[in-house]
PLY file of the C-alpha trace (Angstrom):
ply
format ascii 1.0
element vertex 320
property float x
property float y
property float z
element edge 319
property int vertex1
property int vertex2
end_header
12.87 -21.41 0.69
9.69 -22.98 -0.67
6.14 -21.70 -0.85
5.12 -23.90 2.06
7.40 -21.98 4.40
5.82 -18.60 3.63
2.41 -19.93 4.65
3.42 -19.79 8.31
4.00 -16.00 8.48
0.93 -15.47 6.30
-1.24 -17.55 8.60
0.15 -16.02 11.79
-0.31 -12.46 10.49
-3.87 -13.30 9.44
-4.67 -14.69 12.90
-3.06 -11.73 14.66
-5.06 -9.26 12.57
-8.36 -11.08 13.06
-7.78 -11.52 16.79
-6.61 -7.96 17.50
-9.38 -6.38 15.39
-12.10 -6.86 18.06
-9.71 -5.41 20.65
-8.52 -2.35 18.73
-11.72 -1.35 16.89
-13.72 -0.65 20.09
-10.79 1.41 21.42
-10.77 3.52 18.24
-14.54 3.94 18.57
-14.31 5.03 22.23
-11.59 7.52 21.35
-13.95 8.84 18.65
-11.37 8.29 15.92
-14.11 8.44 13.30
-13.76 8.95 9.56
-14.77 12.27 8.00
-16.61 11.95 4.67
-16.30 14.30 1.68
-19.60 16.10 1.13
-18.97 16.28 -2.63
-18.44 12.51 -2.94
-20.95 9.73 -3.60
-23.95 10.30 -1.34
-23.96 6.66 -0.29
-20.72 7.30 1.61
-22.33 9.76 4.03
-23.63 6.90 6.17
-19.99 5.86 6.76
-19.30 9.01 8.75
-17.95 8.17 12.17
-16.71 4.68 11.22
-13.47 4.14 13.17
-10.32 4.85 11.17
-6.57 4.40 11.85
-7.20 0.65 11.61
-3.88 0.41 9.80
-2.47 -0.11 13.29
-3.94 -3.63 13.11
-2.15 -4.31 9.82
1.25 -2.96 10.85
1.17 -4.70 14.22
0.32 -8.10 12.70
2.88 -7.58 9.92
5.70 -6.67 12.29
5.13 -9.48 14.77
4.85 -12.14 12.06
7.84 -10.88 10.05
10.08 -10.58 13.11
9.05 -14.05 14.26
9.85 -15.88 11.02
12.48 -13.79 9.16
16.17 -13.47 9.91
17.00 -10.12 11.46
19.22 -8.82 8.67
19.61 -5.68 6.56
17.00 -6.81 4.03
14.29 -7.10 6.68
15.42 -3.82 8.22
14.87 -1.95 4.95
11.42 -3.48 4.52
10.27 -2.67 8.05
11.74 0.84 8.03
9.94 1.59 4.76
6.60 0.21 5.89
6.59 1.33 9.52
8.21 4.68 8.69
5.55 5.55 6.14
2.92 4.11 8.47
4.09 6.50 11.18
3.65 9.45 8.82
0.16 8.20 8.04
-0.58 7.83 11.76
0.46 11.42 12.43
-1.70 12.54 9.50
-4.72 10.61 10.77
-4.14 11.79 14.34
-3.94 15.41 13.24
-7.18 15.13 11.26
-9.11 13.60 14.13
-7.70 15.11 17.31
-7.00 18.63 16.05
-10.04 18.68 13.73
-7.91 19.57 10.70
-9.70 18.04 7.72
-6.53 17.77 5.64
-4.32 16.47 8.46
-0.65 17.27 8.04
0.16 19.97 5.54
1.48 18.84 2.16
4.95 20.10 3.09
4.93 18.26 6.42
3.84 15.00 4.83
6.36 15.34 2.00
9.17 16.11 4.45
8.35 13.00 6.47
8.22 10.82 3.37
11.54 12.21 2.15
13.22 11.50 5.50
12.06 7.88 5.53
13.06 7.43 1.88
16.53 8.84 2.52
16.98 6.49 5.49
16.05 3.60 3.20
18.64 4.80 0.65
21.34 4.92 3.33
20.46 1.38 4.43
20.52 0.14 0.83
23.95 1.70 0.26
25.36 0.16 3.45
24.14 -3.32 2.50
25.76 -3.03 -0.93
22.47 -3.08 -2.81
22.94 -3.03 -6.59
22.26 0.27 -8.31
21.42 -1.48 -11.59
17.81 -1.53 -12.75
16.53 -4.61 -14.54
14.55 -3.98 -17.73
11.43 -6.17 -17.77
10.96 -8.62 -20.68
14.72 -8.69 -21.33
18.07 -9.72 -19.91
19.25 -6.12 -19.86
20.05 -3.93 -16.89
20.91 -0.25 -16.73
23.53 1.01 -14.30
22.20 4.11 -12.56
25.09 4.64 -10.16
24.31 7.38 -7.64
21.24 8.37 -9.65
19.65 5.17 -8.38
18.98 6.75 -4.99
16.89 9.68 -6.28
15.03 7.05 -8.31
14.34 5.09 -5.12
13.04 8.24 -3.40
10.77 9.02 -6.37
9.56 5.44 -6.48
8.71 5.33 -2.77
6.95 8.69 -2.84
5.02 7.78 -5.97
3.89 4.32 -4.93
2.98 5.25 -1.36
0.78 8.08 -2.57
-0.70 5.96 -5.38
-1.67 3.31 -2.84
-3.06 6.03 -0.58
-5.35 7.28 -3.37
-6.66 3.73 -3.85
-8.01 3.61 -0.30
-11.52 4.92 -0.81
-13.98 2.02 -0.85
-14.67 -0.79 1.60
-12.13 -3.55 0.98
-10.68 -1.99 -2.18
-7.12 -1.44 -0.97
-7.10 -4.49 1.31
-7.84 -6.77 -1.64
-5.67 -5.12 -4.28
-2.67 -4.85 -1.95
-3.00 -8.51 -0.92
-2.83 -9.47 -4.60
0.18 -7.24 -5.30
2.09 -8.51 -2.27
1.13 -12.06 -3.23
2.93 -11.51 -6.54
6.02 -10.32 -4.68
5.89 -13.42 -2.47
6.21 -15.50 -5.64
8.95 -13.25 -7.05
10.92 -13.22 -3.81
10.83 -17.01 -3.52
11.76 -17.37 -7.20
14.64 -14.89 -6.91
15.88 -16.21 -3.53
15.01 -13.32 -1.24
13.65 -15.22 1.78
13.18 -12.19 4.06
11.22 -10.33 1.38
9.12 -13.43 0.79
8.33 -13.68 4.51
7.64 -9.94 4.81
5.35 -9.96 1.77
3.53 -13.08 2.97
3.05 -11.48 6.40
1.61 -8.40 4.70
-0.79 -10.58 2.69
-1.97 -12.23 5.90
-2.27 -8.90 7.74
-4.36 -7.17 5.06
-6.58 -10.23 4.57
-7.14 -10.39 8.32
-7.99 -6.70 8.26
-10.34 -7.33 5.32
-12.52 -9.39 7.67
-13.51 -6.07 9.29
-12.99 -3.82 6.26
-15.21 -5.62 3.74
-18.48 -3.88 2.87
-20.03 -2.64 5.08
-16.74 -1.75 6.77
-16.50 -1.80 10.55
-13.14 0.03 10.39
-11.02 1.95 7.86
-7.25 1.65 7.67
-6.66 5.39 7.22
-3.35 6.81 6.03
-1.71 4.75 8.77
-2.41 1.64 6.75
-2.34 2.93 3.18
1.00 4.73 3.45
2.51 1.80 5.34
1.33 -0.61 2.65
2.65 1.65 -0.11
6.06 2.04 1.50
6.35 -1.70 2.06
5.31 -2.52 -1.50
7.90 -0.16 -2.99
10.58 -1.64 -0.70
9.69 -5.20 -1.75
10.11 -4.21 -5.41
13.43 -2.50 -4.66
14.89 -5.41 -2.67
13.95 -7.99 -5.34
15.34 -5.68 -8.07
11.95 -5.66 -9.80
11.42 -1.93 -9.55
9.98 -1.34 -13.03
7.81 -4.46 -12.87
5.90 -2.76 -10.04
4.26 -0.55 -12.66
2.50 -3.68 -13.95
1.94 -5.57 -10.69
0.75 -2.38 -9.01
-1.04 -1.20 -12.13
-4.30 -0.48 -10.28
-2.47 1.95 -8.00
-0.76 3.59 -10.97
-4.10 4.12 -12.74
-5.61 5.57 -9.56
-2.91 8.22 -9.15
-2.86 8.97 -12.90
-6.62 9.63 -12.78
-6.02 12.25 -10.09
-3.21 13.88 -12.07
-5.26 13.91 -15.29
-8.25 15.38 -13.48
-6.24 18.17 -11.87
-4.30 19.06 -15.04
-7.45 19.03 -17.18
-9.40 21.23 -14.78
-6.58 23.75 -14.37
-5.75 24.00 -18.08
-9.18 23.55 -19.71
-11.60 24.16 -16.86
-13.14 20.74 -17.55
-13.11 17.45 -15.65
-12.31 14.19 -17.43
-13.90 12.05 -14.72
-17.02 12.67 -12.68
-14.75 12.38 -9.65
-11.22 11.22 -8.97
-9.64 8.89 -7.97
-11.20 6.82 -10.69
-12.99 4.33 -8.41
-15.35 7.16 -7.43
-16.04 7.87 -11.11
-17.46 4.37 -11.54
-19.64 4.83 -8.47
-21.06 8.07 -9.85
-21.92 6.46 -13.21
-24.09 3.95 -11.34
-21.87 1.04 -10.30
-22.46 -0.33 -6.80
-19.55 -0.06 -4.39
-19.18 -3.83 -4.27
-19.12 -4.06 -8.10
-16.31 -1.49 -8.28
-14.29 -3.33 -5.64
-14.69 -6.77 -7.24
-13.81 -5.38 -10.68
-10.66 -3.69 -9.36
-9.67 -6.89 -7.55
-10.05 -8.81 -10.81
-7.94 -6.28 -12.71
-5.28 -6.40 -9.98
-5.20 -10.19 -10.21
-4.75 -10.12 -13.99
-1.97 -7.52 -13.75
-0.17 -9.47 -11.03
-0.36 -12.57 -13.22
1.01 -10.65 -16.19
3.88 -9.34 -14.09
4.82 -12.85 -13.00
4.44 -14.18 -16.54
6.69 -11.49 -17.99
9.26 -12.29 -15.32
9.18 -15.90 -16.51
8.07 -17.19 -13.13
5.46 -19.36 -14.85
0 1
1 2
2 3
3 4
4 5
5 6
6 7
7 8
8 9
9 10
10 11
11 12
12 13
13 14
14 15
15 16
16 17
17 18
18 19
19 20
20 21
21 22
22 23
23 24
24 25
25 26
26 27
27 28
28 29
29 30
30 31
31 32
32 33
33 34
34 35
35 36
36 37
37 38
38 39
39 40
40 41
41 42
42 43
43 44
44 45
45 46
46 47
47 48
48 49
49 50
50 51
51 52
52 53
53 54
54 55
55 56
56 57
57 58
58 59
59 60
60 61
61 62
62 63
63 64
64 65
65 66
66 67
67 68
68 69
69 70
70 71
71 72
72 73
73 74
74 75
75 76
76 77
77 78
78 79
79 80
80 81
81 82
82 83
83 84
84 85
85 86
86 87
87 88
88 89
89 90
90 91
91 92
92 93
93 94
94 95
95 96
96 97
97 98
98 99
99 100
100 101
101 102
102 103
103 104
104 105
105 106
106 107
107 108
108 109
109 110
110 111
111 112
112 113
113 114
114 115
115 116
116 117
117 118
118 119
119 120
120 121
121 122
122 123
123 124
124 125
125 126
126 127
127 128
128 129
129 130
130 131
131 132
132 133
133 134
134 135
135 136
136 137
137 138
138 139
139 140
140 141
141 142
142 143
143 144
144 145
145 146
146 147
147 148
148 149
149 150
150 151
151 152
152 153
153 154
154 155
155 156
156 157
157 158
158 159
159 160
160 161
161 162
162 163
163 164
164 165
165 166
166 167
167 168
168 169
169 170
170 171
171 172
172 173
173 174
174 175
175 176
176 177
177 178
178 179
179 180
180 181
181 182
182 183
183 184
184 185
185 186
186 187
187 188
188 189
189 190
190 191
191 192
192 193
193 194
194 195
195 196
196 197
197 198
198 199
199 200
200 201
201 202
202 203
203 204
204 205
205 206
206 207
207 208
208 209
209 210
210 211
211 212
212 213
213 214
214 215
215 216
216 217
217 218
218 219
219 220
220 221
221 222
222 223
223 224
224 225
225 226
226 227
227 228
228 229
229 230
230 231
231 232
232 233
233 234
234 235
235 236
236 237
237 238
238 239
239 240
240 241
241 242
242 243
243 244
244 245
245 246
246 247
247 248
248 249
249 250
250 251
251 252
252 253
253 254
254 255
255 256
256 257
257 258
258 259
259 260
260 261
261 262
262 263
263 264
264 265
265 266
266 267
267 268
268 269
269 270
270 271
271 272
272 273
273 274
274 275
275 276
276 277
277 278
278 279
279 280
280 281
281 282
282 283
283 284
284 285
285 286
286 287
287 288
288 289
289 290
290 291
291 292
292 293
293 294
294 295
295 296
296 297
297 298
298 299
299 300
300 301
301 302
302 303
303 304
304 305
305 306
306 307
307 308
308 309
309 310
310 311
311 312
312 313
313 314
314 315
315 316
316 317
317 318
318 319
């Protein structure tokens, strides 16, 4: 498979997302699926209250149709779709609970964790049945470590961690759409280079879907993706790294997401142990807003950092 071939699913997913946006967004608005805004956040966000959310439906629909159209229906594609759509379903239930039942936190932490564990375990079962290697490649070397059965708890941890890290990144107009497109773009290159055609097609379709969604999500956003989109993106990104056997490289390629979740952890630990906050607000993109950066400046800066990290990941993998 060459890079020219992955442009078809990317283009189709982009068209599907841009064409379905004007159909789905008014439906979400009529159903009053509006975003609730944190009162303790940046005051400029208060005007976003009521903006339709759950727009991740647009992304997952475009992704699925494009991937199923161009990829072979095999075990590799099954794992990718189960990871992305499974986590997306959990996000949908969380969004639905917040909006319809007026529960600001949506699903309880235990309910969300249980759902994520179930999807992750299903992915592990599928990986075992397809004979997926339990070795983990060490970046910047020719070494691999054999994890044996311990590989599956690692997969569960990886999927939980990345999906939630991506979820924390979704807080500004276009922030997650852009950074996830860059990360998946890197995995398109890796998948082509490492001869994983279904992962290349899936990742390209995700790039097209999130870029099509970005048409409506760029500042000022007409729709938010909600947990439906962010968890689905996170699950799919983790699965792409797992299938290509570039699990540890995801820490670099998805470095923006890692920093976002670390900022939350640092903030919570610091406040509980010292009674002091390290950042004005976490996740860290809100910190930059509160020190005076415009929303668009934060987004562009994070996109640039994501692009550099994706390039570093590909360079270290000797793709270039």
